[in-house]
ROSE-4610 file (N, C-alpha, C; in Angstrom, 1 decimal, always signed):
// ROSE-4610
residu = [M/M/M/E/E/E/A/A/A/A/A/A/A/A/A/P/P/P/L/L/L/L/L/L/V/V/V/R/R/R/A/A/A/E/E/E/Q/Q/Q/P/P/P/Y/Y/Y/D/D/D/R/R/R/E/E/E/Q/Q/Q/V/V/V/R/R/R/T/T/T/V/V/V/N/N/N/E/E/E/A/A/A/A/A/A/F/F/F/G/G/G/R/R/R/S/S/S/D/D/D/E/E/E/A/A/A/D/D/D/L/L/L/I/I/I/E/E/E/R/R/R/L/L/L/R/R/R/L/L/L/E/E/E/G/G/G/A/A/A/V/V/V/V/V/V/A/A/A/S/S/S/F/F/F/V/V/V/A/A/A/E/E/E/V/V/V/G/G/G/N/N/N/Q/Q/Q/I/I/I/V/V/V/G/G/G/H/H/H/I/I/I/S/S/S/F/F/F/S/S/S/R/R/R/M/M/M/T/T/T/I/I/I/E/E/E/T/T/T/S/S/S/Q/Q/Q/G/G/G/P/P/P/V/V/V/A/A/A/A/A/A/I/I/I/S/S/S/L/L/L/A/A/A/P/P/P/M/M/M/A/A/A/V/V/V/L/L/L/P/P/P/E/E/E/H/H/H/Q/Q/Q/R/R/R/R/R/R/Q/Q/Q/V/V/V/G/G/G/S/S/S/Q/Q/Q/L/L/L/V/V/V/R/R/R/H/H/H/G/G/G/V/V/V/K/K/K/E/E/E/L/L/L/R/R/R/A/A/A/R/R/R/A/A/A/E/E/E/R/R/R/I/I/I/V/V/V/I/I/I/V/V/V/L/L/L/G/G/G/H/H/H/K/K/K/N/N/N/Y/Y/Y/Y/Y/Y/P/P/P/R/R/R/F/F/F/G/G/G/F/F/F/S/S/S/A/A/A/D/D/D/K/K/K/A/A/A/R/R/R/H/H/H/L/L/L/V/V/V/S/S/S/P/P/P/F/F/F/P/P/P/P/P/P/E/E/E/S/S/S/F/F/F/M/M/M/A/A/A/L/L/L/E/E/E/L/L/L/F/F/F/Q/Q/Q/G/G/G/A/A/A/L/L/L/E/E/E/G/G/G/I/I/I/R/R/R/G/G/G/D/D/D/V/V/V/R/R/R/Y/Y/Y/P/P/P/S/S/S/A/A/A/F/F/F/G/G/G/L/L/L]
num = [1/1/1/2/2/2/3/3/3/4/4/4/5/5/5/6/6/6/7/7/7/8/8/8/9/9/9/10/10/10/11/11/11/12/12/12/13/13/13/14/14/14/15/15/15/16/16/16/17/17/17/18/18/18/19/19/19/20/20/20/21/21/21/22/22/22/23/23/23/24/24/24/25/25/25/26/26/26/27/27/27/28/28/28/29/29/29/30/30/30/31/31/31/32/32/32/33/33/33/34/34/34/35/35/35/36/36/36/37/37/37/38/38/38/39/39/39/40/40/40/41/41/41/42/42/42/43/43/43/44/44/44/45/45/45/46/46/46/47/47/47/48/48/48/49/49/49/50/50/50/51/51/51/52/52/52/53/53/53/54/54/54/55/55/55/56/56/56/57/57/57/58/58/58/59/59/59/60/60/60/61/61/61/62/62/62/63/63/63/64/64/64/65/65/65/66/66/66/67/67/67/68/68/68/69/69/69/70/70/70/71/71/71/72/72/72/73/73/73/74/74/74/75/75/75/76/76/76/77/77/77/78/78/78/79/79/79/80/80/80/81/81/81/82/82/82/83/83/83/84/84/84/85/85/85/86/86/86/87/87/87/88/88/88/89/89/89/90/90/90/91/91/91/92/92/92/93/93/93/94/94/94/95/95/95/96/96/96/97/97/97/98/98/98/99/99/99/100/100/100/101/101/101/102/102/102/103/103/103/104/104/104/105/105/105/106/106/106/107/107/107/108/108/108/109/109/109/110/110/110/111/111/111/112/112/112/113/113/113/114/114/114/115/115/115/116/116/116/117/117/117/118/118/118/119/119/119/120/120/120/121/121/121/122/122/122/123/123/123/124/124/124/125/125/125/126/126/126/127/127/127/128/128/128/129/129/129/130/130/130/131/131/131/132/132/132/133/133/133/134/134/134/135/135/135/136/136/136/137/137/137/138/138/138/139/139/139/140/140/140/141/141/141/142/142/142/143/143/143/144/144/144/145/145/145/146/146/146/147/147/147/148/148/148/149/149/149/150/150/150/151/151/151/152/152/152/153/153/153/154/154/154/155/155/155/156/156/156/157/157/157/158/158/158/159/159/159/160/160/160/161/161/161/162/162/162/163/163/163/164/164/164/165/165/165/166/166/166/167/167/167/168/168/168/169/169/169/170/170/170/171/171/171]
x = [+54.2/+53.0/+52.5/+52.2/+51.4/+50.6/+50.1/+48.8/+48.0/+46.6/+45.9/+45.3/+45.4/+44.8/+43.7/+43.4/+42.4/+41.1/+39.7/+38.8/+38.8/+37.9/+38.1/+36.6/+36.2/+34.3/+34.6/+34.1/+33.9/+32.8/+33.2/+31.8/+31.9/+31.0/+31.7/+31.9/+32.7/+33.0/+32.8/+32.7/+31.9/+33.0/+34.4/+35.3/+35.1/+34.3/+34.2/+32.6/+32.3/+30.9/+31.4/+32.0/+32.1/+32.4/+33.1/+33.4/+32.6/+31.3/+30.2/+29.0/+29.4/+28.3/+28.7/+30.6/+30.6/+30.5/+30.6/+29.9/+28.7/+28.0/+26.4/+26.2/+26.4/+26.5/+26.9/+28.2/+28.6/+28.2/+27.5/+26.8/+25.3/+24.8/+23.2/+23.2/+24.2/+24.1/+23.1/+23.2/+22.3/+22.7/+22.0/+22.4/+21.7/+20.6/+18.9/+19.4/+20.4/+20.2/+21.1/+22.6/+23.2/+22.6/+21.8/+20.7/+19.7/+19.3/+18.7/+19.7/+20.7/+21.4/+22.0/+21.8/+22.1/+21.0/+19.5/+18.4/+18.0/+18.4/+18.3/+19.9/+20.3/+21.6/+21.0/+20.3/+19.5/+18.3/+18.0/+16.8/+17.0/+18.5/+18.5/+17.9/+17.8/+17.2/+18.2/+19.1/+20.7/+20.9/+21.0/+21.2/+22.5/+22.8/+24.5/+24.7/+25.8/+26.2/+27.7/+27.9/+29.2/+30.0/+31.1/+31.7/+32.7/+33.0/+34.4/+35.0/+36.1/+37.1/+38.5/+39.5/+40.1/+41.6/+42.1/+43.7/+42.6/+42.8/+42.3/+41.1/+40.8/+39.7/+38.3/+37.1/+35.8/+34.9/+35.2/+34.5/+32.9/+32.4/+31.0/+30.5/+29.4/+28.5/+27.8/+26.9/+25.9/+24.9/+23.7/+23.8/+22.2/+22.2/+20.5/+19.8/+18.5/+17.5/+16.6/+16.2/+14.9/+13.6/+13.0/+11.6/+10.7/+9.3/+8.4/+7.4/+7.0/+5.3/+4.7/+3.2/+2.0/+1.5/+0.9/+0.6/-1.4/-1.9/-3.0/-2.4/-1.5/-1.5/+0.1/+0.0/+1.2/+2.1/+3.5/+4.5/+5.9/+6.2/+7.4/+8.3/+9.5/+10.4/+11.3/+12.2/+12.2/+13.1/+14.0/+15.5/+15.2/+15.7/+15.7/+16.8/+17.1/+18.4/+18.4/+18.9/+18.4/+19.6/+20.1/+21.4/+22.1/+21.9/+23.2/+24.1/+25.4/+26.3/+27.8/+27.8/+29.4/+29.9/+31.3/+31.3/+31.3/+31.3/+31.0/+32.4/+33.2/+34.2/+34.4/+33.5/+34.1/+33.2/+32.0/+30.7/+30.8/+30.3/+30.2/+31.8/+32.3/+33.2/+33.3/+31.7/+31.1/+31.8/+31.3/+31.9/+30.2/+29.1/+28.0/+27.6/+27.9/+27.4/+28.7/+29.8/+29.8/+29.5/+29.6/+28.6/+27.3/+26.5/+25.0/+25.6/+26.6/+26.4/+27.6/+28.0/+28.6/+27.7/+26.8/+25.3/+24.3/+24.4/+23.3/+23.5/+25.0/+26.2/+25.5/+25.9/+26.3/+24.7/+24.4/+22.3/+22.1/+21.9/+21.6/+22.0/+23.8/+24.1/+24.2/+24.0/+22.6/+21.2/+20.7/+19.6/+18.4/+18.7/+18.2/+16.7/+16.0/+15.3/+14.7/+14.3/+13.6/+14.4/+14.6/+15.4/+14.6/+14.1/+13.6/+13.9/+14.0/+14.6/+14.0/+13.8/+13.3/+14.6/+14.1/+15.4/+15.2/+16.5/+16.6/+16.3/+15.2/+14.8/+15.5/+16.6/+17.3/+18.8/+18.8/+19.6/+19.8/+18.4/+19.3/+18.7/+17.9/+17.3/+18.6/+19.8/+21.1/+21.3/+20.7/+21.3/+20.2/+19.0/+17.8/+16.2/+17.1/+15.6/+14.5/+13.3/+12.6/+11.3/+10.4/+9.3/+8.2/+7.7/+6.8/+6.8/+8.4/+8.2/+8.1/+7.7/+6.7/+6.0/+5.1/+3.3/+2.2/+2.4/+1.4/+1.9/+3.0/+3.8/+2.9/+2.2/+1.2/+2.5/+3.3/+4.1/+3.6/+4.3/+4.0/+4.8/+5.5/+6.1/+5.6/+6.1/+6.3/+6.7/+5.5/+5.8/+7.0/+7.6/+8.3/+9.8/+9.9/+11.2/+10.7/+10.1/+9.7/+9.5/+11.2/+11.8/+11.3/+11.4/+12.1/+12.5/+13.8/+14.3/+14.6/+14.2/+14.2/+15.8/+16.3/+17.2/+17.7/+16.3/+15.9/+14.6/+14.8/+13.9/+12.5/+11.5/+9.6/+9.8/+11.3/+10.8/+9.2/+8.9/+7.9/+6.5/+6.7/+5.2/+4.0/+3.3/+1.7/+2.6/+3.3/+3.3/+2.6/+1.2/+1.1/+0.4/+1.1/+0.7/+1.5/+1.0/+1.8/+3.1/+3.9/+5.3/+5.6/+6.5/+6.2/+8.0/+8.4/+9.5/+10.4/+11.3/+11.6/+11.2/+10.5/+10.7/+11.3/+12.5/+13.3/+13.4/+12.0/+12.4/+11.3/+10.4/+9.0/+8.3/+7.7/+7.0/+6.1]
y = [-24.0/-23.5/-24.4/-24.4/-24.9/-25.4/-26.5/-27.0/-27.1/-26.3/-25.9/-26.8/-26.2/-26.8/-28.0/-29.0/-30.0/-28.9/-30.0/-29.2/-30.7/-29.4/-30.6/-30.3/-31.2/-31.1/-31.8/-30.8/-31.6/-30.9/-31.1/-31.0/-29.6/-28.6/-27.0/-27.1/-26.5/-26.6/-25.2/-24.8/-23.5/-22.2/-22.4/-21.8/-20.9/-21.7/-21.5/-20.2/-20.0/-19.5/-18.0/-17.4/-16.2/-16.1/-17.1/-17.4/-18.4/-18.4/-19.2/-18.5/-17.2/-15.9/-15.4/-15.1/-14.4/-15.3/-16.0/-17.6/-17.1/-17.2/-16.7/-15.4/-14.8/-13.4/-13.0/-13.7/-13.1/-13.8/-15.5/-16.1/-15.8/-14.9/-14.4/-13.5/-12.3/-11.0/-10.0/-10.7/-10.5/-11.2/-10.8/-11.2/-12.3/-12.5/-13.2/-14.8/-15.2/-16.7/-16.8/-15.7/-16.3/-15.7/-15.0/-14.9/-15.7/-17.1/-18.1/-19.0/-19.1/-20.2/-19.7/-18.6/-17.8/-18.3/-18.5/-18.6/-19.9/-20.9/-22.3/-23.1/-22.5/-22.6/-22.6/-21.5/-21.0/-21.2/-22.3/-22.6/-24.1/-25.0/-26.3/-26.5/-26.8/-27.0/-27.6/-27.6/-28.0/-29.1/-30.5/-31.6/-31.7/-31.4/-31.6/-30.4/-30.1/-28.8/-29.5/-28.4/-29.1/-27.8/-27.7/-26.2/-27.4/-26.5/-27.1/-26.0/-26.4/-25.5/-26.2/-24.6/-25.2/-24.4/-24.5/-23.9/-24.3/-22.5/-22.5/-21.2/-21.5/-20.6/-21.5/-21.3/-21.8/-21.1/-22.0/-21.6/-21.7/-22.8/-23.5/-24.0/-24.1/-24.3/-24.6/-26.0/-26.4/-26.7/-26.5/-26.7/-27.6/-29.0/-29.9/-29.1/-29.0/-28.9/-29.6/-29.7/-30.6/-30.3/-31.0/-30.7/-31.7/-31.3/-32.6/-32.1/-33.6/-33.8/-34.0/-33.4/-33.3/-34.2/-35.9/-36.4/-37.3/-38.2/-37.7/-38.6/-39.8/-40.8/-40.1/-38.9/-38.5/-37.3/-37.0/-36.0/-37.6/-37.0/-37.9/-36.7/-37.5/-36.9/-36.8/-35.3/-35.1/-33.8/-33.8/-33.2/-32.0/-30.3/-29.3/-29.4/-28.8/-28.6/-27.3/-26.5/-24.7/-24.2/-23.2/-23.6/-23.6/-23.5/-24.1/-23.1/-22.7/-21.4/-21.5/-20.9/-21.6/-20.1/-19.4/-18.4/-17.8/-17.3/-16.7/-17.1/-16.4/-17.0/-18.2/-19.5/-20.6/-21.8/-20.9/-21.6/-22.4/-23.1/-23.8/-24.6/-24.9/-25.9/-27.5/-27.0/-28.5/-28.4/-27.4/-27.0/-27.5/-27.2/-27.1/-28.7/-29.4/-30.5/-31.5/-31.4/-32.4/-31.7/-31.1/-30.2/-31.4/-31.7/-32.1/-33.2/-33.8/-35.3/-36.1/-35.1/-35.0/-35.6/-34.0/-34.8/-35.7/-35.8/-37.1/-38.1/-38.2/-39.6/-39.5/-38.6/-38.2/-38.4/-38.0/-37.9/-39.8/-40.2/-41.8/-42.4/-41.9/-43.1/-42.5/-41.8/-41.8/-42.2/-42.4/-43.3/-42.5/-40.9/-39.9/-40.8/-40.7/-40.6/-40.3/-38.4/-37.5/-36.8/-36.1/-35.2/-33.6/-32.4/-31.8/-30.4/-30.4/-28.8/-28.0/-26.9/-25.5/-25.4/-26.1/-24.9/-25.4/-25.3/-24.7/-26.7/-26.2/-27.8/-28.2/-27.5/-28.2/-28.1/-28.0/-28.7/-29.5/-29.4/-30.7/-32.0/-32.3/-33.4/-34.2/-33.8/-35.3/-35.7/-34.9/-35.7/-36.6/-36.9/-37.1/-37.0/-35.5/-34.7/-34.5/-34.9/-35.1/-34.3/-33.5/-32.8/-33.6/-34.6/-35.7/-36.7/-36.4/-37.1/-36.5/-35.0/-33.9/-33.9/-34.1/-33.7/-34.1/-34.9/-35.5/-34.3/-33.8/-32.9/-31.3/-30.8/-28.9/-28.5/-27.5/-26.4/-24.9/-23.9/-22.8/-22.5/-23.2/-23.1/-23.6/-23.2/-24.0/-24.4/-26.0/-27.6/-27.2/-26.8/-27.2/-27.3/-25.7/-25.9/-26.3/-27.3/-27.8/-29.7/-30.1/-30.7/-32.4/-33.6/-34.4/-35.2/-36.5/-37.1/-38.1/-39.7/-40.5/-41.1/-40.9/-41.5/-43.0/-43.5/-45.1/-45.5/-46.7/-46.8/-47.1/-46.3/-46.2/-45.7/-44.3/-43.8/-42.9/-42.5/-41.5/-42.2/-43.4/-44.1/-43.9/-43.3/-43.3/-41.8/-41.2/-39.9/-38.9/-38.4/-36.9/-36.5/-35.0/-33.9/-32.5/-32.1/-30.5/-30.5/-30.1/-29.5/-28.5/-29.2/-27.9/-27.5/-26.5/-25.5/-25.6/-25.3/-24.9/-23.8/-23.0/-21.8/-20.8/-21.0/-19.9/-19.7/-20.0/-20.1/-18.9/-18.9/-17.6/-17.8/-19.0/-19.5/-19.4]
z = [-58.9/-58.3/-57.2/-56.2/-55.1/-55.2/-54.4/-54.6/-54.0/-54.0/-53.6/-52.5/-50.6/-49.8/-50.1/-49.4/-49.5/-48.9/-48.6/-48.1/-47.3/-46.1/-45.1/-44.0/-44.1/-43.5/-42.5/-41.7/-40.1/-39.3/-38.2/-37.4/-36.5/-36.6/-36.2/-34.9/-34.4/-32.8/-32.4/-31.3/-30.4/-31.1/-31.5/-31.7/-33.1/-33.9/-35.2/-35.6/-34.1/-35.1/-35.1/-35.0/-35.7/-37.3/-37.4/-39.2/-39.9/-38.8/-39.6/-40.0/-39.5/-38.9/-40.4/-40.8/-41.5/-42.5/-43.0/-44.5/-44.2/-43.6/-43.9/-44.3/-43.7/-44.6/-45.3/-45.9/-47.4/-47.9/-48.3/-48.6/-49.5/-48.1/-48.3/-48.7/-48.9/-48.3/-47.4/-46.5/-45.3/-44.1/-43.1/-41.8/-40.8/-41.8/-41.5/-41.4/-42.3/-41.6/-40.5/-40.4/-39.5/-38.4/-38.1/-37.0/-36.4/-37.7/-37.3/-37.1/-37.5/-36.8/-34.9/-34.5/-33.3/-32.6/-32.9/-32.3/-32.3/-33.2/-33.1/-31.9/-31.9/-31.3/-30.0/-29.4/-27.7/-27.5/-29.0/-28.7/-28.6/-28.9/-28.7/-29.4/-30.8/-32.2/-32.7/-32.8/-33.9/-33.2/-34.2/-34.0/-34.1/-35.7/-36.5/-37.0/-36.9/-37.7/-38.3/-39.2/-39.4/-40.6/-40.8/-41.3/-42.4/-44.0/-44.7/-44.4/-44.3/-44.0/-45.1/-45.5/-46.6/-46.0/-45.5/-44.7/-43.6/-42.6/-41.5/-41.7/-42.9/-43.2/-43.7/-42.8/-43.0/-44.5/-45.0/-46.5/-46.7/-45.9/-45.6/-44.7/-44.5/-43.2/-43.3/-42.7/-43.2/-41.5/-41.4/-40.2/-40.1/-39.2/-39.2/-37.8/-38.4/-36.3/-36.8/-35.2/-35.1/-35.1/-36.4/-36.6/-36.8/-36.3/-36.5/-37.5/-37.9/-38.5/-37.7/-37.7/-36.6/-37.4/-37.2/-38.2/-37.2/-37.5/-36.9/-35.5/-35.9/-35.0/-33.9/-34.2/-33.0/-34.0/-33.4/-34.0/-33.8/-35.7/-35.8/-36.5/-36.1/-35.8/-37.1/-37.1/-38.9/-38.3/-39.6/-39.2/-40.6/-40.3/-41.3/-42.1/-42.5/-43.2/-43.7/-43.0/-43.0/-41.9/-42.3/-43.7/-44.2/-45.3/-46.1/-46.7/-46.4/-46.8/-47.5/-48.5/-48.9/-49.3/-49.4/-49.4/-51.3/-51.5/-52.9/-53.5/-53.2/-54.2/-53.8/-53.3/-52.9/-54.0/-54.3/-55.0/-56.3/-56.3/-58.2/-57.4/-56.1/-56.7/-55.3/-55.4/-55.0/-53.1/-53.0/-51.2/-50.6/-51.3/-50.4/-51.0/-52.0/-52.3/-50.9/-50.6/-49.8/-48.5/-48.1/-47.2/-47.4/-48.0/-47.5/-47.8/-48.8/-48.7/-47.3/-46.9/-45.6/-44.2/-44.4/-43.1/-43.4/-44.4/-44.4/-44.7/-44.8/-44.2/-42.3/-42.1/-40.3/-39.9/-40.2/-40.3/-39.9/-40.9/-41.3/-39.9/-39.5/-38.7/-38.1/-37.1/-36.3/-36.1/-36.6/-36.9/-36.8/-37.6/-38.7/-39.5/-39.8/-41.1/-42.0/-41.3/-42.8/-42.5/-43.3/-43.9/-44.8/-44.4/-44.9/-45.2/-47.0/-47.1/-47.7/-48.0/-48.7/-49.4/-50.3/-51.9/-53.2/-53.1/-55.2/-55.6/-56.6/-56.7/-57.8/-58.5/-59.4/-58.5/-57.3/-56.6/-56.0/-54.9/-53.6/-54.1/-55.5/-56.0/-56.6/-56.7/-56.9/-54.9/-54.2/-53.3/-52.8/-53.9/-53.4/-52.8/-52.4/-51.8/-53.2/-52.5/-53.6/-53.4/-53.8/-54.0/-54.2/-54.3/-55.0/-53.0/-52.2/-51.7/-50.6/-50.2/-49.4/-49.5/-50.7/-51.1/-50.4/-48.8/-47.7/-46.8/-47.3/-45.9/-46.0/-44.9/-44.9/-44.7/-45.9/-45.4/-46.1/-44.9/-45.7/-47.5/-47.5/-48.7/-50.3/-51.1/-52.7/-52.9/-53.1/-53.2/-53.9/-55.3/-56.1/-55.4/-54.5/-53.3/-52.0/-51.6/-50.3/-50.8/-50.1/-50.5/-49.3/-49.5/-48.0/-49.1/-48.4/-48.4/-47.2/-47.6/-46.3/-46.1/-45.4/-45.2/-44.6/-44.8/-44.5/-45.5/-46.7/-47.4/-47.0/-47.4/-47.1/-44.8/-45.0/-43.9/-44.0/-44.9/-45.2/-45.5/-45.1/-46.0/-44.9/-45.7/-45.4/-44.0/-43.9/-43.0/-43.6/-43.0/-43.4/-42.6/-42.7/-41.6/-42.0/-40.8/-40.5/-40.4/-40.5/-40.8/-39.4/-38.3/-37.1/-37.0/-37.3/-37.8/-35.9/-35.6/-34.5/-34.6/-33.2/-33.2/-33.8/-33.6/-34.1/-36.0/-36.2/-38.0/-37.6/-36.6/-37.0/-37.5/-38.2/-38.5/-38.1]
């Protein structure tokens, strides 16, 4: 029996865009997230984007874009993790986990400080995301699904304000 090809996580390249769209449409069963990615690219908001590849097939994708937290002391830079998608037949195989870990590591290496996600309350905490860390951030989302991650200890200390997503999100 032939061994399965290893999973490779790498930076997304322009030639990956068609497969990235396919992954997002298949994972979400609609085109909304794939369209969001296109709008974020056009807006110039994408900070980092990674794909998970098995052989020559992209099986997962994650996107990180610039956002801000509007505080009384002025805007604070943050990163939005959205969207993250894995082909249905590759879900529950740690593909998403590897994408999140890789992305967080890269963002930390780039000296980013805060990552925000709207996601499943039972999934994202394993990576350090916490609804408690986001409790002083005003968003239009349910508090249990709105989470923040400090890439450096204390990055959110004393920060209170409204989150501002790129206009591509339509919020």
